Structure formats: C-alpha cells, structure tokens
KEFITI-79377 format. One record per residue (C-alpha): x, y, z. Coordinates in steps of 0.05 Angstrom, whole numbers, plus 5000, padded with zeros to 4 digits. Layout:
{{X Y Z}},
...
END
This chain:
{{5412 5003 5429}},
{{5403 5014 5504}},
{{5344 5031 5548}},
{{5353 5095 5587}},
{{5347 5079 5661}},
{{5304 5130 5696}},
{{5290 5130 5771}},
{{5219 5125 5797}},
{{5227 5194 5829}},
{{5245 5224 5761}},
{{5186 5189 5727}},
{{5134 5212 5778}},
{{5158 5281 5799}},
{{5141 5317 5755}},
{{5094 5271 5715}},
{{5129 5247 5651}},
{{5065 5222 5617}},
{{5015 5279 5621}},
{{4945 5265 5593}},
{{4941 5326 5548}},
{{4981 5381 5515}},
{{4943 5436 5479}},
{{4969 5446 5408}},
{{4945 5510 5374}},
{{4989 5513 5311}},
{{5004 5471 5249}},
{{5080 5467 5244}},
{{5075 5457 5169}},
{{5057 5531 5162}},
{{5114 5558 5204}},
{{5165 5572 5148}},
{{5114 5601 5100}},
{{5083 5646 5153}},
{{5146 5670 5188}},
{{5202 5659 5138}},
{{5203 5733 5121}},
{{5226 5753 5191}},
{{5292 5791 5191}},
{{5353 5774 5233}},
{{5339 5787 5306}},
{{5264 5800 5293}},
{{5212 5768 5338}},
{{5136 5764 5342}},
{{5125 5758 5417}},
{{5051 5774 5409}},
{{5042 5707 5372}},
{{5038 5649 5420}},
{{5050 5581 5388}},
{{5042 5514 5422}},
{{5066 5451 5386}},
{{5084 5380 5403}},
{{5147 5352 5373}},
{{5201 5299 5378}},
{{5273 5319 5394}},
{{5324 5299 5340}},
{{5384 5338 5366}},
{{5401 5378 5429}},
{{5457 5429 5434}},
{{5474 5466 5498}},
{{5514 5531 5505}},
{{5524 5542 5579}},
{{5472 5533 5634}},
{{5422 5584 5607}},
{{5420 5570 5532}},
{{5404 5508 5491}},
{{5377 5491 5423}},
{{5334 5433 5399}},
{{5323 5407 5329}},
{{5254 5377 5329}},
{{5204 5348 5280}},
{{5129 5361 5281}},
{{5080 5342 5225}},
{{5140 5319 5184}},
{{5172 5388 5188}},
{{5240 5403 5220}},
{{5243 5464 5266}},
{{5295 5495 5311}},
{{5274 5510 5382}},
{{5316 5563 5419}},
{{5311 5561 5494}},
{{5340 5616 5539}},
{{5331 5629 5613}},
{{5312 5701 5596}},
{{5248 5679 5560}},
{{5228 5626 5610}},
{{5158 5638 5637}},
{{5147 5570 5669}},
{{5140 5559 5744}},
{{5195 5507 5737}},
{{5267 5529 5733}},
{{5304 5529 5666}},
{{5349 5473 5690}},
{{5291 5430 5713}},
{{5258 5436 5646}},
{{5318 5417 5604}},
{{5368 5375 5642}},
{{5330 5309 5632}},
{{5310 5320 5560}},
{{5345 5274 5510}},
{{5344 5259 5436}},
{{5281 5221 5418}},
{{5237 5251 5473}},
{{5170 5280 5455}},
{{5161 5350 5483}},
{{5109 5405 5484}},
{{5135 5475 5468}},
{{5101 5540 5483}},
{{5135 5601 5452}},
{{5137 5654 5398}},
{{5168 5656 5328}},
{{5231 5695 5312}},
{{5298 5693 5278}},
{{5362 5686 5317}},
{{5417 5738 5315}},
{{5485 5703 5315}},
{{5547 5747 5316}},
{{5587 5705 5267}},
{{5533 5699 5213}},
{{5500 5750 5167}},
{{5432 5717 5175}},
{{5397 5682 5232}},
{{5359 5617 5238}},
{{5283 5618 5237}},
{{5265 5589 5305}},
{{5211 5580 5356}},
{{5234 5616 5419}},
{{5211 5573 5477}},
{{5179 5603 5538}},
{{5160 5536 5568}},
{{5181 5464 5550}},
{{5145 5404 5578}},
{{5168 5331 5572}},
{{5107 5294 5546}},
{{5136 5225 5532}},
{{5208 5202 5544}},
{{5242 5159 5492}},
{{5272 5100 5531}},
{{5316 5077 5474}},
{{5374 5111 5440}},
{{5356 5131 5369}},
{{5402 5109 5313}},
{{5456 5159 5295}},
{{5431 5210 5245}},
{{5495 5207 5204}},
{{5492 5131 5193}},
{{5416 5130 5196}},
{{5370 5069 5202}},
{{5381 5032 5136}},
{{5377 4958 5151}},
{{5317 4935 5109}},
{{5298 4877 5154}},
{{5297 4921 5216}},
{{5262 4978 5180}},
{{5204 4933 5160}},
{{5199 4900 5228}},
{{5203 4967 5265}},
{{5164 5012 5221}},
{{5155 5062 5278}},
{{5230 5072 5281}},
{{5235 5074 5206}},
{{5184 5131 5205}},
{{5222 5168 5259}},
{{5288 5164 5222}},
{{5271 5164 5148}},
{{5232 5220 5114}},
{{5226 5179 5050}},
{{5183 5127 5086}},
{{5135 5180 5110}},
{{5131 5211 5041}},
{{5115 5142 5011}},
{{5056 5132 5057}},
{{5031 5203 5046}},
{{5033 5190 4971}},
{{4995 5125 4981}},
{{4941 5161 5020}},
{{4937 5214 4967}},
{{4928 5161 4913}},
{{4873 5124 4949}},
{{4836 5190 4962}},
{{4841 5207 4887}},
{{4815 5139 4865}},
{{4757 5143 4914}},
{{4739 5213 4891}},
{{4743 5192 4818}},
{{4690 5139 4827}},
{{4647 5180 4875}},
{{4644 5237 4824}},
{{4617 5187 4772}},
{{4560 5163 4816}},
{{4592 5098 4838}},
{{4571 5071 4906}},
{{4627 5047 4953}},
{{4608 4982 4987}},
{{4639 4930 5033}},
{{4635 4855 5022}},
{{4652 4796 5068}},
{{4724 4780 5084}},
{{4707 4708 5103}},
{{4672 4661 5055}},
{{4650 4589 5051}},
{{4678 4587 4980}},
{{4741 4622 4957}},
{{4719 4650 4890}},
{{4728 4710 4845}},
{{4800 4697 4826}},
{{4850 4642 4811}},
{{4891 4636 4875}},
{{4903 4593 4936}},
{{4864 4618 4997}},
{{4878 4621 5071}},
{{4833 4579 5115}},
{{4803 4597 5182}},
{{4751 4567 5228}},
{{4688 4593 5261}},
{{4682 4557 5328}},
{{4608 4572 5344}},
{{4583 4548 5276}},
{{4635 4492 5270}},
{{4649 4518 5200}},
{{4712 4522 5159}},
{{4718 4588 5123}},
{{4765 4620 5072}},
{{4794 4690 5074}},
{{4772 4724 5011}},
{{4818 4724 4950}},
{{4774 4774 4913}},
{{4707 4810 4924}},
{{4685 4800 4851}},
{{4626 4752 4860}},
{{4594 4793 4915}},
{{4600 4857 4876}},
{{4567 4826 4815}},
{{4510 4801 4859}},
{{4499 4874 4878}},
{{4495 4891 4804}},
{{4442 4837 4797}},
{{4404 4871 4854}},
{{4402 4938 4817}},
{{4462 4975 4845}},
{{4488 4992 4775}},
{{4555 5023 4795}},
{{4593 4996 4854}},
{{4666 4995 4877}},
{{4706 4970 4936}},
{{4775 4986 4961}},
{{4798 4933 5009}},
{{4845 4877 5030}},
{{4852 4810 4995}},
{{4887 4749 5023}},
{{4924 4697 4982}},
{{4962 4638 5011}},
{{5022 4647 4966}},
{{5095 4666 4972}},
{{5121 4735 4990}},
{{5171 4767 4944}},
{{5189 4836 4917}},
{{5121 4846 4885}},
{{5075 4800 4925}},
{{5050 4801 4997}},
{{5001 4750 5026}},
{{4953 4807 5042}},
{{4947 4865 4995}},
{{4899 4921 4974}},
{{4858 4925 4911}},
{{4805 4970 4881}},
{{4750 4935 4842}},
{{4691 4967 4806}},
{{4632 4940 4767}},
{{4589 4981 4719}},
{{4525 4957 4688}},
{{4516 4967 4613}},
{{4591 4975 4602}},
{{4640 4929 4565}},
{{4715 4917 4561}},
{{4725 4974 4513}},
{{4692 5024 4560}},
{{4738 4996 4615}},
{{4800 5010 4573}},
{{4778 5083 4566}},
{{4764 5089 4640}},
{{4832 5057 4657}},
{{4870 5106 4614}},
{{4831 5165 4642}},
{{4836 5143 4715}},
{{4909 5123 4716}},
{{4936 5180 4674}},
{{4897 5229 4718}},
{{4923 5195 4781}},
{{4995 5201 4757}},
{{4986 5274 4741}},
{{4953 5287 4809}},
{{5010 5254 4847}},
{{5071 5275 4807}},
{{5047 5337 4770}},
{{5064 5307 4702}},
{{5055 5245 4658}},
{{5126 5217 4657}},
{{5157 5180 4716}},
{{5220 5139 4728}},
{{5223 5071 4759}},
{{5286 5032 4779}},
{{5280 4957 4788}},
{{5319 4911 4835}},
{{5373 4901 4782}},
{{5387 4976 4777}},
{{5353 4983 4709}},
{{5317 5050 4704}},
{{5255 5058 4661}},
{{5223 5122 4638}},
{{5148 5111 4637}},
{{5100 5154 4597}},
{{5030 5146 4625}},
{{4995 5190 4573}},
{{4937 5160 4536}},
{{4924 5125 4490}},
{{4961 5062 4512}},
{{4991 5008 4468}},
{{4948 4946 4456}},
{{4975 4875 4442}},
{{4934 4814 4421}},
{{4958 4754 4460}},
{{4955 4696 4411}},
{{4984 4732 4350}},
{{5041 4758 4394}},
{{5056 4687 4418}},
{{5054 4660 4347}},
{{5105 4712 4327}},
{{5150 4694 4386}},
{{5145 4619 4375}},
{{5146 4620 4299}},
{{5087 4573 4293}},
{{5012 4579 4283}},
{{4973 4565 4347}},
{{4909 4522 4347}},
{{4843 4559 4337}},
{{4815 4595 4398}},
{{4759 4544 4408}},
{{4811 4488 4412}},
{{4858 4520 4462}},
{{4828 4479 4519}},
{{4838 4411 4486}},
{{4888 4356 4501}},
{{4917 4365 4431}},
{{4933 4437 4449}},
{{4963 4413 4514}},
{{5014 4372 4474}},
{{5026 4430 4427}},
{{5040 4478 4484}},
{{5088 4428 4516}},
{{5125 4426 4450}},
{{5127 4502 4448}},
{{5156 4505 4518}},
{{5211 4456 4498}},
{{5224 4493 4433}},
{{5230 4562 4466}},
{{5264 4538 4529}},
{{5210 4566 4575}},
{{5204 4531 4642}},
{{5134 4519 4671}},
{{5124 4485 4739}},
{{5073 4429 4745}},
{{5016 4419 4735}},
{{5023 4432 4660}},
{{4952 4455 4646}},
{{4938 4494 4583}},
{{4924 4557 4622}},
{{4988 4554 4663}},
{{5032 4541 4602}},
{{5001 4598 4562}},
{{5008 4644 4622}},
{{5081 4625 4627}},
{{5095 4641 4554}},
{{5057 4707 4559}},
{{5102 4726 4617}},
{{5164 4708 4578}},
{{5149 4737 4509}},
{{5097 4793 4519}},
{{5100 4820 4590}},
{{5175 4830 4585}},
{{5165 4882 4530}},
{{5113 4923 4568}},
{{5150 4983 4596}},
{{5101 5039 4580}},
{{5028 5022 4599}},
{{5004 4967 4553}},
{{4938 4929 4546}},
{{4945 4854 4532}},
{{4880 4829 4503}},
{{4849 4767 4472}},
{{4856 4717 4529}},
{{4830 4646 4519}},
{{4765 4630 4555}},
{{4797 4575 4597}},
{{4844 4627 4627}},
{{4786 4671 4646}},
{{4728 4633 4678}},
{{4689 4696 4695}},
{{4698 4735 4630}},
{{4648 4738 4572}},
{{4664 4704 4506}},
{{4693 4747 4451}},
{{4639 4772 4404}},
{{4684 4760 4342}},
{{4736 4707 4360}},
{{4709 4639 4384}},
{{4746 4610 4443}},
{{4773 4677 4466}},
{{4742 4726 4515}},
{{4735 4801 4523}},
{{4789 4813 4574}},
{{4851 4856 4582}},
{{4909 4861 4630}},
{{4947 4927 4636}},
{{5022 4921 4647}},
{{5074 4973 4665}},
{{5149 4959 4673}},
{{5134 4885 4660}},
{{5084 4882 4719}},
{{5008 4876 4718}},
{{4970 4935 4748}},
{{4898 4923 4722}},
{{4856 4863 4702}},
{{4787 4875 4671}},
{{4735 4844 4626}},
{{4665 4843 4600}},
{{4630 4801 4653}},
{{4601 4733 4636}},
{{4526 4739 4650}},
{{4501 4674 4618}},
{{4487 4627 4677}},
{{4493 4565 4634}},
{{4560 4585 4604}},
{{4584 4606 4674}},
{{4569 4537 4702}},
{{4608 4505 4645}},
{{4667 4550 4659}},
{{4666 4532 4733}},
{{4664 4458 4713}},
{{4726 4469 4670}},
{{4760 4501 4730}},
{{4740 4441 4772}},
{{4773 4396 4719}},
{{4837 4437 4725}},
{{4834 4429 4801}},
{{4828 4353 4792}},
{{4892 4357 4749}},
{{4928 4386 4810}},
{{4919 4461 4801}},
{{4901 4481 4873}},
{{4891 4554 4850}},
{{4833 4537 4804}},
{{4763 4559 4825}},
{{4705 4515 4846}},
{{4631 4521 4831}},
{{4596 4575 4871}},
{{4523 4556 4871}},
{{4500 4621 4904}},
{{4532 4662 4849}},
{{4504 4617 4794}},
{{4435 4625 4825}},
{{4444 4700 4826}},
{{4460 4700 4752}},
{{4395 4664 4738}},
{{4358 4726 4763}},
{{4393 4767 4709}},
{{4460 4803 4708}},
{{4457 4861 4658}},
{{4514 4870 4609}},
{{4570 4891 4657}},
{{4642 4912 4657}},
{{4686 4891 4716}},
{{4754 4920 4734}},
{{4808 4909 4787}},
{{4873 4946 4803}},
{{4928 4930 4853}},
{{4937 4992 4897}},
{{5003 4970 4926}},
{{5036 4960 4858}},
{{5012 5028 4833}},
{{5043 5059 4895}},
{{5108 5023 4880}},
{{5111 5054 4810}},
{{5094 5124 4832}},
{{5142 5125 4891}},
{{5198 5089 4854}},
{{5201 5030 4902}},
{{5215 4961 4871}},
{{5197 4924 4935}},
{{5124 4919 4958}},
{{5148 4920 5030}},
{{5167 4993 5022}},
{{5095 5014 5007}},
{{5061 4972 5061}},
{{5059 5002 5131}},
{{5068 4933 5161}},
{{5089 4880 5110}},
{{5089 4806 5124}},
{{5153 4783 5158}},
{{5178 4716 5180}},
{{5177 4704 5255}},
{{5234 4737 5292}},
{{5249 4688 5349}},
{{5303 4728 5384}},
{{5286 4737 5457}},
{{5300 4807 5482}},
{{5289 4837 5552}},
{{5228 4881 5560}},
{{5237 4956 5570}},
{{5202 4955 5638}},
{{5247 4898 5662}},
{{5311 4935 5644}},
{{5287 5001 5674}},
{{5262 4966 5737}},
{{5191 4992 5731}},
{{5140 4952 5771}},
{{5067 4948 5747}},
{{5013 4979 5792}},
{{4967 4925 5822}},
{{4898 4925 5790}},
{{4835 4894 5819}},
{{4808 4836 5778}},
{{4748 4856 5737}},
{{4708 4803 5700}},
{{4702 4809 5625}},
{{4634 4834 5602}},
END
C-alpha cells in the first residue's frame, strides 16, 4: 500500500476536512423507495444528501463520471454530469482530486439512467454537488482480490469493515442478539446491574486471573473472571431478579474459541432452581435463534471443514455425567460422596490410562473428570444438550443434589461440542459454602492455580440469608459464532487479542510531509 501524497495547497484550498455535512436521508431506504422508477425517469423535486465512501470511479470524458459508493452498508451508484452541477465550484474542481476510498458528501436527486445500449437503466443518485469530506491517504486493496489475510483483517478491523460485507453483517448480528437478550430479561422484570471489574479476590469461577495494581492505595487487584459473587450479594439484599452483560478477563491462552477478554450474560433469580433454569435456557436460546435467523435450524462449519446441522428447537437432550462416563469406561465409578477422595484419584488415573485420555498436571479429581467428560460426552453434543449431575468438588458454588449425595444441581449446555451455558441451583448454606472454598484451597495447594480461594465478604453475605436461587451464565461470543457460522472467536470480536506486531512503519504524516501546527502548552487540569 502507498500513501497518497497531497500538497499543502490541495489540502487547505478548498478545506479537505470540513466540520459538518448535513445528511437528510437514510441510504438503506433508497432502493425500496425509488426502485420503481422507469428508465430515464427522475425525481428532481426530491433533494437527497448523503455521506458515503467511494469504492469505484469511472470517467467518461470531462463532463461525466460515475461513482460506486457505500453508505449505511448499502451500495449506490452516483451519476455526475456537468449539466446537473449546481455548485459554485466547477465540475472539474469537484471531481479531479477524488479517489477510491475518499469519503464524500453528495447532494442530488434520485433517478434511473438511460443508457443507449441497455433496455433498462441503473437506479442512481444524480449528483448536483459533490464535496470531499475526508480523503483516504492509502490505496484500498483491490476489490477483485479483496482483503482476505486473516492476520491483517484482525489487526486492521477498520479496513476489514471497509472491504468485507460479511464482517459488518457479523457485528450487526451480534448487536441484534445482545438487544434480544437484554429485552428478554427486561420483559420478565429483571434488573440490569453493573458490578466491579477490579477485585481484591478473583472469585466466581475457576480460572486464572489478570493482576493489576492501584498506585494510590498500594493495592494489588485482580481483573474479574466472573461477576457471580457480586450478583448473588444483590440477591441477598432483596433484588430478586438481576442480570449483567459485560466483559470478563481470564489469563489463559487464546485459540479458536477463547480470548483473554470476552463477553458473558449472567442472571440470578430468587426462588428458582436448576430445573427452572433449563426451561428458561431452552426458551431464551430457541427464541434468540428464531429472532436472528428466522427459523430453528442452523448450519455450522468447524475448522476441519465438518458441517453440522443444528436443531435448536426445545426440548433439548439431557445426559447424566457419571452414568455416561461409566458407559464409556466400562466400569462402575465410586459413589458421588466419594468422588473427592484419594482413592477416587487413583481410580481416575487408572481410567485415564485405560482409555488413553491425556490430562495435564496437576492430576486433581476435578481436572481428570473434566478431561474425560470432554472426551466422551462433549464430543457427542451436536444439537443443544444439557450435561447434568456434576460432582460437588467440580462446582464449588452449586447446591448439593437433593437426591444424589456428592453431586450437585448443575448443568452445562453444549452445542457442536462447545459449551454455551453453565447454570445451577445456588449454594446458599454458608457453612457448606465455606467447606467448598476450603476444598478449592486444597486443590490450589496441589498446584491448580485456577482453583478459587475463600471470599470472606461473600461468606459473610450468605450468613444474612440468600433465598433459594438459580444462577445462569452464557458466553455471548460463542453464541455469535454459532449463529454467524464462524469457527474462530476472532471473527466475532471487533478487536480480538493479537500478539504484538513489532514492525516499524513510517507514519502517514511523515510520508505526506505534513507538519503539525504549533500548540501553546496548556497544563493538565
């Protein structure tokens, strides 16, 4: 790419960066409103002013040129003739400096062209005045070859959006999904809240946190890994339905389905349990899919080229974790109330060896079970599926199962082998909660740096009384991936995490020879 060199005279006379251009029309309505115009028909009484970016310029002599522009995501043709020019500036002055990529303001009227060699004309905006609003100092990628390099697309999202309509559609779909989710909860009397991003204790999930430091208070803080504990404290305080859509931060690797910062939706409802949450999940997600796609069946292609047809209609399939693992391993597992013991640890190591499943250290019971679940159960979950019956030691914040000792009332929802929802009946016994935290502390001592630590503030809040409560969390990014058919999370994040690009490149102002205007020093207030 090169930077277009423009003289100072051309930049200043006339001004190339005007402060304002009055837009009076939504370009998205142009085709619907004027598509019925006949060949050679015009509506000169209708004055339209739009701002747009030039994608192509074609000249036919000194007094006629055409522009293909995009405004509001819509492509339009602009026809410019000297006969229709009403500007004080000459036709040549208006158009000779305009290039592909420039942002221009167009004032004109709608009509359809009347070519001699075609039976029909092209619906166009006939320009009466064209103003350069912002020049593009770089050459845009060629439209034929496009801008396809994934690394560059993610680093230069602005250029990706300029060149690729699919990227724009993905982010519009994401916005549409978040709006639907927010409306779903608002219509059911939930209160949207905001909780702290920085905490003295990283709690609410099993993950490794980012650290930061507050200089004035000389205090080490953690970026939040989940808002769960704060939201449950609000339930204790009497806000019986709360939800939050926001960013979480986890100091873990970045791959096709994980980004160090990501967006979740969590809600908590007093006097609800895990079975209510299953019904809400089916209702919310199936309604969301229908709202976005207009149906209940979608297709998703993974990185290996395998295409899945996903039916989101309720009811969803349900799988009990331990019985499914027993079937896969061909052996009876220890009772639920023994799954945390050292004897079970030896049993699980033997099962890993028997089935050939690899599990990285530390070999805690929770990590080994989670590894086997991923190998034998998650791999079969193509259509939406609830995995239930988790051991308590895998779920330090979930309430014990009312019928199966050692297990808890929790489910994870999986689609195309990936988790989209995690939910459970919340543990509200402060004594049991403290014991669970202590078990997590034991796992941390064994080397599991993702295990949680005791949060005294939260334990104290539970002592004031948390009503029976259902808690639920969904990954927004992953849902967007499924509904836009993108197997990489980077495609659904406006600015995904990228490794540092250390290539030194000259600045645009340096290449163009533009000198900054001196500014008097003003002290910071």
